[in-house]
C-alpha positions, -999 to +999 in steps of 0.1 A: +000+000+000+015+033-011+018+060+016+010+088-007-007+093-041+014+101-071+012+138-082+003+145-118+002+176-140-008+204-117-039+225-120-038+249-091-070+261-073-054+293-061-024+299-084-001+280-107+025+257-093+049+260-122+076+234-122+058+214-095+037+200-123+066+180-136+059+148-117+052+113-129+013+112-127-011+117-156-041+134-140-047+169-127-038+179-091-058+206-072-041+225-044-054+249-019-031+269+005-029+302+023+006+309+009+027+296-020+064+305-021+089+298-050+126+297-042+144+297-075+178+295-060+171+263-041+147+250-067+119+245-042+082+253-040+065+256-006+028+257+002+019+267+037-011+273+059-039+247+058-026+230+027-050+207+009-041+186-022-065+164-042-053+140-068-069+111-085-095+107-057-069+109-030-065+138-005-035+152+015-038+178+043-008+193+061+004+226+076+032+229+050+044+210+019+077+216+002+087+201-032+125+200-040+129+199-078+166+190-075+162+160-052+128+151-064+114+148-029+083+160-013+082+169+024+048+174+043+050+187+078+025+194+106-007+173+113-003+154+080-033+134+070-037+114+038-071+099+028-069+074-001-099+069-024-104+034-009-109+050+025-075+043+041-063+071+063-027+079+073-017+103+100+018+116+107+038+145+120+060+146+089+064+127+057+095+127+033+089+109+000+102+109-036+080+125-062+070+091-076+061+081-040+079+047-043+104+055-016+101+076+015+103+080+053+076+089+078+078+099+115+052+093+141+030+073+118-006+061+123-027+043+097-063+034+097-072+010+068-105+008+051-114-024+070-108-007+103-074-021+112-047+002+127-010+005+125+013+029+144+050+033+145+078+056+156+089+057+120+082+040+087+101+035+054+086+030+019+107+010-005+101+003-042+064+012-039+056-023-026+073-027+008+064-006+040+086-012+070+073+000+104+100+005+131+088-001+167+053-006+154+019-016+168-009-034+150-045-040+162-080-043+148-095-024+178-106+011+173-091+036+198-112+047+227-128+081+219-127+092+255-093+079+263-073+077+230-041+067+249-058+037+266-045+003+255-069-015+231-083-049+241-055-066+221-025-055+201+007-068+186+039-048+194+068-055+172+103-042+167+097-044+130+065-048+110+069-055+073+039-049+051+045-065+017+021-052-010+032-077-035+028-109-015+000-092+005+014-103+039+022-086+072+053-100+090+060-093+126+096-096+140+104-098+177+067-094+185+048-093+217+011-100+219-007-079+245-042-084+260-057-055+279-022-040+280-007-071+296+019-091+276+007-127+270+032-141+245+065-133+229+071-145+194+104-143+174+085-139+142+051-147+127+032-137+096-005-131+087-023-122+055-029-085+047-062-076+065-078-069+031-070-104+019-098-130+021-078-159+005-041-164+013-020-196+015-008-202+050-016-216+084-050-209+099-057-205+136-055-239+154-083-252+176-084-275+206-108-299+223-112-328+246-131-361+247-128-389+272-127-414+244-103-395+221-083-375+246-072-339+242-072-326+206-051-301+188-061-293+152-039-272+128-053-264+094-032-252+065-050-233+037-037-234+001-051-208-022-044-224-056-065-201-076-093-175-071-120-202-076-104-233-060-084-242-029-072-270-007-073-271+031-051-297+049-058-302+086-039-323+111-057-334+142-037-350+170-056-369+198-036-379+228-055-412+231-061-421+194-032-405+176-030-385+143-060-379+121-054-364+087-080-344+068-081-328+034-108-307+017-108-295-019-133-268-029-140-254-063-165-228-074-178-221-109-201-194-123-229-219-121-222-236-087-196-253-065-185-287-053-163-300-025-144-332-017-133-341+017-113-371+030-101-381+064-084-411+080-068-424+112-050-454+126-065-456+161-038-462+186-060-470+216-094-486+206-098-499+241-104-463+253-140-467+239-166-484+260-169-522+254-197-529+230-191-498+209-183-501+173-154-477+178-137-502+200-137-528+173-120-507+146-084-497+140-080-483+105-108-458+099-115-434+070-141-414+051-146-397+017-174-373+013-185-349-014-211-322-019-221-300-048-248-278-063-250-263-098-276-242-116-280-253-151-303-223-160-328-202-141-352-232-140-330-262-135-305-272-108-288-304-097-266-314-068-254-342-045-243-350-010-226-384-005-205-402+021-184-433+019-167-445+051-149-475+066-176-481+092-210-466+102-198-443+130-164-429+120-176-394+108-199-390+139-172-401+164-146-377+151-170-349+143-161-346+106-178-313+097-207-317+073-208-354+077-213-361+114-251-362+116-265-393+134-293-395+108-282-384+074-293-389+038-269-393+008-285-379-023-282-368-059-310-348-074-322-328-104-348-301-098-368-279-122-392-252-113-410-230-140-441-210-133-467-237-124-445-267-132-424-286-108-400-316-114-377-333-089-359-366-092-336-380-065-315-410-057-314-414-019-295-436+006-307-432+043-280-437+069-278-441+106-244-435+122-246-460+150-220-468+176-237-501+184-212-529+178-240-551+164-248-524+139-285-530+140-300-498+127-280-488+096-286-520+076-323-514+079-320-480+061-331-482+025-320-471-009-345-450-030-337-457-067-352-432-076-379-409-061-396-387-087-422-360-083-437-340-112-465-315-109-481-296-137-510-271-136-525-259-169-522-222-175-556-220-193-589-228-174-606-261-181-644-258-178-638-226-159-616-242-133-580-252-125-567-286-138-535-301-125-516-333-128-492-351-104-468-380-109-449-398-082-425-427-086-405-444-060-384-476-061-371-487-027-345-514-020-335-527+015-309-553+022-323-563+056-359-568+068-371-541+092-396-560+113-405-563+150-430-591+160-455-591+188-440-602+221-466-601+249-439-607+275-423-572+271-454-555+257-438-549+223-461-544+193-457-556+158-442-531+134-431-536+098-407-507+090-397-520+056-394-551+034-363-569+025-359-567-013-372-542-038-406-526-041-418-498-064-449-477-070-460-454-098-488-429-090-507-408-116-532-383-102-552-354-115-575-328-099-599-302-111-615-275-090-633-242-095-645-214-073-680-199-074-689-169-053-725-163-045-741-129-040-740-135-002-702-139-004-703-177+000-674-194-018-683-228-034-654-250-046-664-283-063-636-307-071-630-339-090-599-360-087-587-394-098-557-414-090-541-447-102-513-467-087-491-495-101-472-513-074-446-541-077-427-560-051-398-585-054-398-596-018-375-620+001-389-651+018-383-634+052-405-605+041-434-628+030-432-647+063-432-614+082-464-603+065-482-634+078-467-629+113-479-593+112-514-602+104-515-628+132-500-604+157-524-576+149-556-596+151-576-586+182-553-558+193-569-526+205-563-495+183-585-468+198-593-451+230-627-468+233-611-503+232-620-512+196-598-538+180-587-547+145-604-580+144-596-603+114-566-591+094-555-604+060-521-605+044-523-612+007-487-613-005-485-607-042-458-594-066-479-567-082-510-546-074-531-521-093-554-497-075-573-466-082-593-439-064-619-413-076-630-384-055-659-360-058-659-332-033-673-298-024-659-271-001-680-243+012-665-212+028-683-181+041-658-154+051-675-127+071-657-095+079-666-071+107-647-041+119-644-017+149-626+016+150-593+000+158-595-036+145-608-058+118-619-095+120-626-122+096-646-153+106-647-181+080-668-212+086-656-240+063-672-273+054-659-300+031-673-333+019-653-358+000-671-388-015-649-418-024-652-456-026-633-477-001-595-479-006-586-510-026-568-536-005-578-515+025-577-545+049-545-559+034-511-557+050-492-568+019-487-535+001-453-520+012-455-487+031-423-466+029-435-430+027-466-429+048-453-441+082-460-409+101-494-394+108-501-364+130-536-351+129-538-315+138-552-282+126-527-279+098-541-309+079-577-307+090-588-297+055-564-318+036-581-341+010-558-370+020-544-369+055-518-396+051-482-383+049-474-402+016-487-421-013-483-456+000-514-453+021-546-442+004-576-426+021-610-439+010-646-437+022-668-406+025-655-380+049-666-345+060-644-318+075-659-290+095-642-260+111-639-223+115-610-201+107-604-167+122-579-139+115-578-105+132-558-073+128-559-052+159-539-023+146-504-013+156-489-045+142-510-069+165-525-098+146-541-132+155-551-163+137-570-194+148-584-226+134-607-251+151-626-281+138-634-318+135-634-345+109-663-371+103-661-405+087-696-408+071-696-440+049-674-469+039-644-483+056-625-459+078-589-460+065-575-448+098-591-477+117-577-503+093-545-521+100-513-511+082-477-521+085-468-494+111-503-489+126-501-452+114-538-446+121-538-461+156-546-434+183-543-408+156-577-392+165-591-402+131-597-439+138-632-432+152-661-421+130-662-388+148-626-375+151-610-357+179-612-319+179-581-301+167-573-264+171-545-239+167-541-202+177-512-178+171-505-142+181-480-118+168-470-084+181-453-054+164-423-062+185-408-096+192-437-113+210-450-144+192-472-171+207-487-203+192-506-232+207-521-262+191-538-293+204-559-324+198-588-331+222-609-362+228-642-360+208-662-370+239-644-359+270-622-331+255-593-348+273-560-335+259-544-361+235-517-339+221-507-303+226-478-279+217-471-245+230-444-221+218-436-185+228-409-160+222-405-125+235-380-097+241-384-075+271-357-048+272-324-067+272-340-101+279-349-126+252-370-156+263-382-186+243-403-214+258-420-245+245-441-274+259-451-306+242-475-334+253-481-365+233-503-392+247-490-428+243-498-447+212-489-483+219-495-498+184-477-469+168-446-476+189-450-449+216-456-469+248-455-440+272-468-405+274-443-378+264-443-345+282-414-322+278-408-285+285-380-264+271-370-229+283-342-207+270-332-171+278-306-146+267-297-115+287-277-087+272-259-075+303-244-045+286-232-035+251-207-063+249-215-090+275-244-115+274-253-147+292-278-173+279-291-206+291-314-234+279-328-265+293-352-294+284-370-314+311-389-347+305-417-350+331-424-387+325-389-399+332-382-369+356-350-362+336-333-330+328-325-341+293-303-312+283-292-280+299-265-255+294-253-220+301-232-197+279-212-166+284-203-144+255-184-111+249-183-094+215-171-060+202-157-048+169-124-065+173-127-093+199-151-121+207-152-146+235-176-174+242-177-202+268-204-229+270-211-256+296-236-282+285-250-312+304-268-341+287-286-370+304-298-401+286-333-411+295-327-448+290-297-454+311-293-421+331-258-415+318-247-379+322-222-362+299-207-327+304-193-307+275-172-275+281-163-254+251-148-220+245-139-198+216-117-167+214-117-146+183-093-118+172-105-100+141-082-103+112-060-128+131-085-156+136-104-178+161-089-201+187-106-227+208-129-256+204-147-261+171-181-245+167-197-280+167-184-284+202-204-255+215-240-266+215-265-238+223-239-210+219-264-192+196-292-198+220-308-226+200 
């Protein structure tokens, strides 16, 4: 960085500079001064008294400036300030430079760069226009205190010599001392950082540390290699005192249309016995992973991408916290997506994974491949019979290497559950829907609809899967599935290799939005009634059709008016059903709004699909298994500030007993942020939930002052009387320094095992962060 701008041919604001114009620049220079003195004998020109020079967007201010034509040097004296066009500011008592400004000397120098970093030195030299050497210099990214400018900043680096290289864009410190709140913490013979304006520079990044009882203390040192503006390589060495050296490499490359990355890591564990007996980690020595991610935009409508992991065992990335690949439940995928106006297309290849430390590795082999999953939706632009006509296509092919089946065992009160078949199954669904709105003179909105759907299902099942179907049918017979004690009764399992089924629906929706207002508020009440007439679902009493995408069912206000309340295509809703409810929205002025929904669903004719057995008993205890459903409702409130509140619930249709409820609230009062939540889910034995679930969570963040904050969060399970997770965090942040410390306690409900995690992070702007990795600091952001 040059200390001064180069002067060009001079155009003087007050009077001509004469020979001073003979400098190396090309543009005009404007000068303002109280006095201008020519000394023909000494060949000097002196401007004095509030001198101001502007050149090529740069500005210099001083008490006096002298230009010597014989030596070619310019001397500025007295409260010298230079402001470059990029915003960098230089302050000095006096500056002596050549007229091309490639060489020079400065006394009592202070520099404020455009990115708010600061240099100061007793003197500085400028060499060859590229190298600036600060003698007895100081560097910091902390702004000086306005009230006490002589007060030491939070941190600074004092150095006998600071060398700022404009060509290599580095800052080198020699015989340096790092100070924190004015106290020396470390003495370093020499170290080097990138120029503060550089975002990509080859070199060592700030190391991090951590600790785990299984792995030991950890020291991680990354080395970044900026190979080109659009691709780089990061090599990281992790040393664990118990397990040895883990090497990690990540390649990243960005294009105009997207990016991709490739990461690899590996270790030879030196002490597998440090892990608990029975853990997969204790059985492995050589462990490795290769993972890749990418996303590209083909054009404004089409994009594709991927996220894939290959590793030596099912728990390596999770155990060692490989960033981006350490999720307990993860999905490998490759996809192609298109979106254009009213058309949507998405095709994916998926592999579900479960990173499990169990030595028996029971969960991961149960996870399927989806080869592929395809969704296509198209809505015609032009009306058909005055209404909207749309088409949907869904295709999925699922392969699983191991049968996911749990048989009935009365001794431990387990229930039959068929999570997935061993072998390959597939389904192609074609669906279409037409609907049209009519508005009467009274404001009633009538929406008739017609829809049709057809499925082609094929299954190539193993012998074990066929036997499990029969066992499932036997196990379910006579089991209770509803709160009134009803049971499934006779259950059939017709195992076939192919199925064809269809469904036609005729429906009508009636809405009557009524608006009324006061002087300060407006309200809309909207009674809604739906009736959907359908035949019974084909194979409705059969357990032989694989169910992969409709294994979850939560009946609440969000799906009260859905035409098919199952979560996927594998289960089909049939029979005649009516949905009744009322919707409310209110605007109270000043930013206060409220919304609410309340209603009930009624099975009128045919077989109730939610009372029929299926492979995972998705309809059992759902609130829809009786002809008159449970009541469902939801209310939300928003304020102009930060207050939000929402509550939803499902209530027994006869007693109004609470079957499920969720509360969530968030508010800011002064410097205090509070977030709270409560969840209750009544037990659903056939669905796999054998006990009630009641959990409350509470979190808060208090901004103690401008810089300091403290936050905490906890979750408590009432049924097991367990404080599942709790933590407290302290944080400090200002413009140049950040500090955070977190203490987290986790207790496992099943075995009561308690784990403590302590993490910290210290950040010095422009130098880097030091401490545990961000993934070791759960709840640091208050979440």
